[in-house]
C-alpha positions as CSV (number, residue, x, y, z in Angstrom):
1,M,-10.0,-79.1,-20.8
2,N,-11.9,-76.2,-22.3
3,W,-10.4,-75.8,-25.7
4,K,-12.4,-72.6,-26.3
5,F,-10.6,-70.6,-23.6
6,W,-9.4,-68.2,-26.2
7,N,-12.9,-67.2,-26.8
8,K,-13.4,-66.0,-23.3
9,K,-13.9,-62.2,-23.0
10,D,-11.3,-60.2,-21.2
11,K,-13.0,-59.2,-18.0
12,T,-10.7,-56.2,-17.7
13,A,-11.7,-54.8,-21.1
14,A,-13.8,-51.7,-20.9
15,K,-17.5,-52.0,-21.8
16,K,-18.5,-50.1,-24.8
17,K,-20.3,-46.9,-23.8
18,S,-23.7,-46.1,-25.1
19,A,-24.2,-43.1,-27.3
20,A,-26.0,-41.3,-24.5
21,R,-23.1,-41.9,-22.1
22,E,-20.6,-40.7,-24.7
23,W,-22.5,-37.5,-25.2
24,T,-22.9,-37.0,-21.4
25,D,-19.1,-37.4,-20.9
26,A,-18.3,-35.1,-23.7
27,I,-20.6,-32.4,-22.4
28,I,-19.2,-32.7,-18.9
29,F,-15.7,-32.5,-20.2
30,A,-16.6,-29.4,-22.3
31,V,-18.2,-27.6,-19.4
32,I,-15.3,-28.3,-17.1
33,A,-12.7,-27.2,-19.7
34,A,-14.7,-24.1,-20.6
35,T,-15.1,-23.2,-16.9
36,L,-11.4,-23.5,-16.3
37,I,-10.5,-21.4,-19.3
38,R,-13.1,-18.7,-18.2
39,T,-11.9,-18.7,-14.6
40,L,-8.1,-18.9,-15.1
41,F,-7.3,-17.6,-18.6
42,I,-9.7,-15.6,-20.8
43,E,-13.4,-14.7,-20.9
44,A,-15.7,-13.0,-23.4
45,Y,-17.7,-9.9,-22.5
46,T,-20.1,-7.5,-24.3
47,I,-20.3,-3.7,-24.0
48,P,-24.0,-3.0,-23.0
49,T,-23.8,0.8,-22.3
50,P,-22.1,3.9,-23.8
51,S,-20.1,4.7,-20.7
52,M,-16.8,4.0,-22.6
53,E,-17.6,5.6,-25.9
54,S,-16.0,6.2,-28.3
55,S,-13.2,4.0,-27.0
56,L,-15.6,1.1,-26.8
57,L,-19.0,1.1,-28.5
58,V,-22.2,-0.6,-27.4
59,G,-22.2,-4.0,-29.2
60,D,-18.5,-4.5,-29.0
61,F,-17.5,-8.1,-28.0
62,L,-14.3,-8.3,-26.0
63,F,-11.8,-10.8,-24.8
64,V,-10.7,-10.1,-21.2
65,S,-7.5,-11.6,-19.8
66,K,-7.5,-13.2,-16.4
67,V,-3.7,-13.8,-16.7
68,N,-2.5,-10.2,-16.8
69,Y,-3.5,-9.4,-13.2
70,G,-3.6,-13.0,-12.0
71,A,-6.7,-15.1,-12.0
72,R,-9.0,-14.7,-9.0
73,T,-10.1,-18.0,-7.5
74,P,-13.8,-18.5,-7.1
75,M,-15.2,-17.1,-3.8
76,T,-18.7,-18.5,-4.4
77,P,-17.8,-21.9,-5.8
78,I,-21.2,-23.5,-6.1
79,A,-22.9,-21.9,-9.2
80,F,-24.6,-22.8,-12.4
81,P,-22.1,-23.0,-15.3
82,F,-22.0,-20.0,-17.6
83,A,-24.5,-18.0,-15.6
84,H,-23.0,-15.1,-13.7
85,H,-25.5,-14.2,-11.0
86,T,-29.0,-14.7,-12.4
87,M,-30.5,-17.8,-14.2
88,P,-31.7,-17.0,-17.7
89,I,-35.4,-17.1,-18.3
90,I,-36.5,-18.0,-14.8
91,G,-34.5,-15.1,-13.2
92,T,-33.5,-16.8,-9.9
93,K,-30.1,-16.8,-8.4
94,A,-27.5,-18.7,-10.3
95,Y,-25.4,-19.5,-7.3
96,W,-25.6,-20.7,-3.7
97,D,-23.9,-18.5,-1.2
98,G,-24.0,-21.1,1.6
99,I,-20.3,-21.7,1.0
100,K,-17.9,-18.7,0.6
101,L,-14.2,-19.0,0.1
102,P,-11.7,-16.3,1.0
103,Y,-10.2,-14.0,-1.6
104,Y,-7.1,-15.3,-3.3
105,R,-5.4,-14.3,-6.6
106,L,-2.9,-16.3,-8.5
107,P,0.3,-14.5,-9.6
108,G,-0.2,-12.3,-12.6
109,L,2.0,-10.7,-15.3
110,S,1.6,-7.2,-13.9
111,E,-0.3,-4.9,-11.5
112,V,-3.3,-2.8,-12.6
113,K,-1.8,0.3,-14.3
114,K,-3.2,3.8,-14.9
115,G,-4.8,3.8,-18.3
116,D,-5.7,0.1,-18.4
117,V,-9.2,-0.8,-19.4
118,V,-10.4,-3.0,-16.6
119,V,-13.4,-5.3,-16.0
120,F,-14.4,-5.4,-12.3
121,N,-17.4,-6.3,-10.1
122,Y,-19.7,-3.4,-9.4
123,P,-19.0,-2.6,-5.7
124,M,-22.4,-1.1,-4.9
125,E,-24.1,-4.5,-5.3
126,A,-22.8,-5.3,-1.8
127,D,-25.8,-3.2,-0.7
128,S,-29.5,-3.9,-0.6
129,P,-31.5,-5.1,-2.5
130,F,-28.7,-7.1,-4.2
131,L,-26.5,-8.2,-1.4
132,R,-24.5,-10.3,-3.8
133,P,-21.1,-11.9,-3.0
134,V,-18.1,-10.1,-4.5
135,D,-17.6,-12.4,-7.5
136,K,-21.3,-12.5,-8.4
137,R,-21.7,-8.7,-8.6
138,E,-22.4,-7.2,-12.0
139,N,-19.4,-6.8,-14.3
140,Y,-18.4,-3.2,-15.1
141,I,-15.7,-2.0,-17.5
142,K,-13.9,1.3,-17.0
143,R,-10.5,2.9,-17.4
144,C,-8.2,2.9,-14.4
145,Q,-7.3,6.5,-13.5
146,G,-5.7,6.0,-10.1
147,T,-3.8,3.3,-8.4
148,P,-3.1,2.6,-4.7
149,G,-1.5,5.5,-2.9
150,D,-2.2,8.0,-5.7
151,T,-3.7,11.5,-5.0
152,L,-6.3,12.1,-7.6
153,S,-8.3,15.2,-8.6
154,L,-10.3,16.7,-11.5
155,V,-10.1,20.3,-12.5
156,D,-12.4,21.3,-15.3
157,A,-12.7,17.7,-16.3
158,Q,-8.9,17.2,-16.6
159,V,-7.7,14.3,-14.4
160,Y,-4.6,15.1,-12.3
161,V,-2.7,12.3,-10.5
162,N,-0.1,13.3,-7.9
163,G,-0.2,16.8,-9.2
164,K,0.5,15.9,-12.9
165,P,-2.2,15.9,-15.7
166,E,-3.1,12.5,-17.0
167,I,-3.4,11.8,-20.7
168,T,-7.1,12.1,-21.7
169,P,-8.3,9.1,-23.7
170,I,-8.1,10.1,-27.4
171,H,-11.5,8.6,-28.1
172,G,-13.1,9.7,-24.9
173,E,-16.3,11.8,-25.0
174,T,-17.9,14.5,-22.9
175,S,-20.8,16.9,-23.4
176,Y,-20.4,20.2,-25.3
177,M,-22.6,23.3,-25.8
178,V,-22.9,24.0,-29.6
179,Q,-24.2,27.2,-31.0
180,T,-25.3,27.3,-34.6
181,D,-26.5,30.1,-36.9
182,G,-30.0,28.6,-36.8
183,M,-29.4,26.1,-39.6
184,E,-30.2,22.5,-38.6
185,L,-27.4,20.1,-38.1
186,N,-26.7,17.9,-41.1
187,P,-27.6,14.2,-40.3
188,Q,-24.5,13.1,-42.2
189,I,-22.2,15.2,-40.0
190,I,-24.0,13.8,-36.9
191,E,-23.1,10.3,-38.1
192,D,-19.6,11.0,-39.3
193,L,-18.6,12.8,-36.1
194,H,-20.5,10.3,-33.9
195,L,-22.5,13.1,-32.2
196,S,-24.8,11.6,-29.6
197,D,-27.3,12.6,-26.8
198,I,-28.3,15.7,-28.8
199,Q,-30.6,18.0,-26.9
200,Q,-31.9,21.2,-28.5
201,M,-32.0,24.0,-26.0
202,T,-33.0,27.0,-28.2
203,N,-33.3,27.6,-32.0
204,T,-29.6,28.0,-32.1
205,D,-28.2,26.2,-29.0
206,Y,-27.6,22.4,-28.6
207,M,-26.0,20.2,-26.0
208,M,-24.4,17.0,-27.2
209,N,-21.7,14.4,-26.6
210,M,-18.6,14.1,-28.7
211,T,-14.8,13.5,-28.7
212,A,-12.4,16.4,-28.5
213,Q,-11.4,15.6,-32.1
214,S,-15.0,15.8,-33.3
215,A,-15.4,19.1,-31.4
216,A,-12.4,20.5,-33.3
217,T,-13.8,19.4,-36.6
218,L,-17.3,20.7,-35.8
219,R,-15.8,24.2,-35.2
220,T,-14.6,24.3,-38.8
221,Y,-18.1,24.3,-40.3
222,S,-19.5,27.7,-41.4
223,N,-22.9,27.3,-39.7
224,I,-21.2,26.6,-36.2
225,K,-20.7,29.7,-34.2
226,A,-19.2,28.1,-31.0
227,V,-18.4,24.7,-29.4
228,K,-17.6,24.8,-25.7
229,A,-17.1,22.0,-23.2
230,N,-20.0,21.8,-20.8
231,N,-18.1,21.4,-17.6
232,S,-19.7,21.7,-14.1
233,L,-18.8,24.7,-12.0
234,R,-16.1,24.6,-9.4
235,G,-17.0,24.8,-5.7
236,V,-20.6,23.6,-6.2
237,Y,-21.7,20.6,-4.2
238,D,-23.3,17.8,-6.2
239,P,-25.1,15.4,-3.8
240,E,-24.8,12.5,-6.3
241,V,-21.0,12.7,-6.2
242,Y,-18.9,10.7,-3.8
243,P,-18.7,10.9,-0.8
244,H,-22.2,12.5,-0.8
245,N,-21.2,14.9,2.0
246,P,-21.9,18.7,1.7
247,H,-18.5,19.5,3.3
248,F,-16.9,18.3,0.0
249,K,-18.0,20.7,-2.7
250,W,-17.2,18.3,-5.5
251,S,-18.8,17.6,-8.9
252,V,-18.1,15.3,-11.8
253,D,-15.7,17.7,-13.5
254,N,-14.2,19.4,-10.4
255,F,-13.4,16.7,-7.8
256,G,-10.9,16.0,-5.0
257,P,-8.1,15.8,-4.2
258,I,-8.6,12.4,-2.8
259,I,-6.0,9.8,-1.7
260,I,-6.7,6.2,-3.0
261,P,-6.1,3.7,-0.2
262,K,-3.1,1.4,-0.4
263,K,-2.6,-1.9,1.5
264,G,-0.7,-1.1,4.8
265,W,-1.5,2.6,4.7
266,T,-2.6,3.9,8.1
267,I,-5.0,6.9,8.2
268,T,-6.2,9.1,11.1
269,L,-10.0,8.9,11.5
270,D,-11.8,12.2,11.9
271,S,-14.7,14.2,10.4
272,L,-12.9,14.7,7.1
273,T,-11.5,11.2,6.5
274,L,-14.5,9.1,7.7
275,P,-16.9,10.2,5.0
276,I,-14.4,9.2,2.3
277,Y,-13.0,5.9,3.8
278,K,-15.9,4.5,6.0
279,R,-17.3,2.4,3.2
280,A,-14.0,0.8,2.5
281,I,-13.4,0.1,6.2
282,T,-16.9,-1.4,6.8
283,V,-18.3,-2.8,3.6
284,Y,-15.2,-3.9,1.7
285,E,-13.0,-4.9,4.6
286,G,-15.7,-6.2,6.9
287,N,-15.2,-4.2,10.1
288,T,-17.9,-2.8,12.4
289,L,-17.4,0.9,12.9
290,V,-19.4,3.0,15.4
291,V,-19.1,6.8,15.9
292,N,-20.4,8.1,19.3
293,G,-19.7,11.8,19.6
294,N,-15.9,12.2,19.2
295,D,-15.3,8.5,20.0
296,I,-14.7,6.0,17.2
297,T,-14.7,2.2,17.8
298,I,-13.8,-0.4,15.3
299,N,-14.8,-4.0,16.2
300,G,-15.4,-2.9,19.7
301,Q,-12.0,-1.2,20.2
302,K,-11.7,2.5,20.6
303,T,-9.3,4.0,18.1
304,N,-8.6,7.0,15.9
305,K,-6.6,5.1,13.2
306,Y,-7.1,2.4,10.6
307,T,-4.7,0.4,8.5
308,F,-6.1,-0.8,5.1
309,K,-6.0,-4.5,4.3
310,M,-6.4,-4.2,0.6
311,N,-5.4,-2.0,-2.4
312,Y,-8.0,0.1,-4.1
313,Y,-8.4,1.7,-7.5
314,W,-10.2,4.7,-9.1
315,M,-12.2,3.8,-12.3
316,M,-13.8,6.2,-14.7
317,G,-15.6,5.9,-18.0
318,D,-14.2,7.5,-21.1
319,N,-17.6,9.0,-21.8
320,R,-17.2,11.4,-18.9
321,H,-20.8,12.8,-18.7
322,N,-22.5,9.5,-19.3
323,S,-20.7,7.1,-17.0
324,L,-21.6,5.8,-13.5
325,D,-18.1,5.4,-12.0
326,S,-15.8,6.1,-9.1
327,R,-16.9,9.8,-9.0
328,F,-20.3,8.5,-7.8
329,W,-19.5,5.5,-5.7
330,G,-15.8,5.7,-4.7
331,F,-13.1,3.1,-4.7
332,V,-12.8,-0.3,-6.3
333,P,-11.2,-2.9,-4.0
334,E,-8.6,-5.2,-5.4
335,D,-10.8,-8.3,-4.7
336,H,-13.3,-6.9,-7.2
337,I,-10.8,-6.8,-10.1
338,V,-11.7,-9.4,-12.8
339,G,-9.3,-8.8,-15.7
340,K,-7.8,-6.6,-18.4
341,A,-9.7,-6.0,-21.6
342,L,-7.5,-7.1,-24.5
343,F,-9.2,-6.6,-27.9
344,V,-12.5,-6.4,-29.7
345,W,-13.2,-9.6,-31.6
346,M,-16.6,-8.7,-32.9
347,S,-18.7,-5.5,-33.0
348,W,-22.5,-5.4,-33.8
349,D,-24.5,-2.2,-34.4
350,D,-28.2,-2.8,-33.5
351,N,-29.2,0.6,-34.9
352,A,-27.6,0.0,-38.4
353,S,-29.3,-1.5,-41.4
354,F,-28.9,-5.3,-41.9
355,A,-26.1,-4.9,-44.4
356,H,-24.1,-2.7,-42.0
357,K,-24.8,-4.5,-38.7
358,I,-21.2,-5.7,-38.4
359,R,-18.6,-2.9,-37.8
360,W,-15.9,-4.5,-39.8
361,S,-13.3,-1.8,-39.0
362,R,-13.5,-2.7,-35.3
363,L,-12.9,-6.5,-35.6
364,F,-9.8,-7.7,-33.8
365,R,-9.0,-4.2,-32.7
366,G,-6.8,-3.6,-29.7
367,I,-8.1,-1.7,-26.7
368,H,-6.1,1.4,-25.8
């Protein structure tokens, strides 16, 4: 008999992991956990452009909720972790589009509402030269001004939805013409009122961006003779404005009316509706549409009607004259919606001195 049987090692006991194996397992777990959190719950974003000023500033770091509207499941599942569409340094694609999954969204707390600040994928990257899948298109952030089924218009920069004026964002900016008495603008006033994009037209006339509140304050200074909103003229066709058709004499400040598509809504296709809705029908909903004289065929079937498969939204920047938004490229499909901006957790000013880089007053500030 072997009296040392108690010394035998338990074969079922786990072998001790090496330090390298432990680090590898920890990293894999962290990557999986972080990916699930970013995909299903919350993700951090940074404001890179001034299109939402002064509501959001360049250098604001945001948390964006995926829960509010329901998390969108990945449509391009094979991708490098934490890289959106391009690999850092080497600049190659950070995903493989050989496998594509259909659009699906988990139940959310609410629908997208007018006034929400929303992160979404830039719809125009469906086009050449990008040709990116929906969930790998660049992230944009704008304010929702119109929801499915709404009739939206702009009159002298005022947004109207279903015939009623919408509340203008209190910190939103637009361009103004400012007339002085010839005295130069005080740099301290420029900083205090957050005047930007200042262009001197004559010895006394300037064009600049500011909020309505800043414009009201500027009018009180003795050397300021006039401050007037620099709105585009009515009835003048701007070829850069959606739907880029001379029949629609629309501009950035005088636009519409336009009906935002709603899932299940059926429209009659003709020379007036096609320019507005053709992109949604073909690019976003994947149909083949051919116009031959007065005949319209969709997927080979002759028709004069179309029923939308998705809901759409109208997004605009709060910095109205410095924003690339729905006025230029049209509707945002529901499958492009990423999440709702919740609050600013950090804000960094690259143009400030080292001691004032952090905008302390903006930390953990809600987004309205």
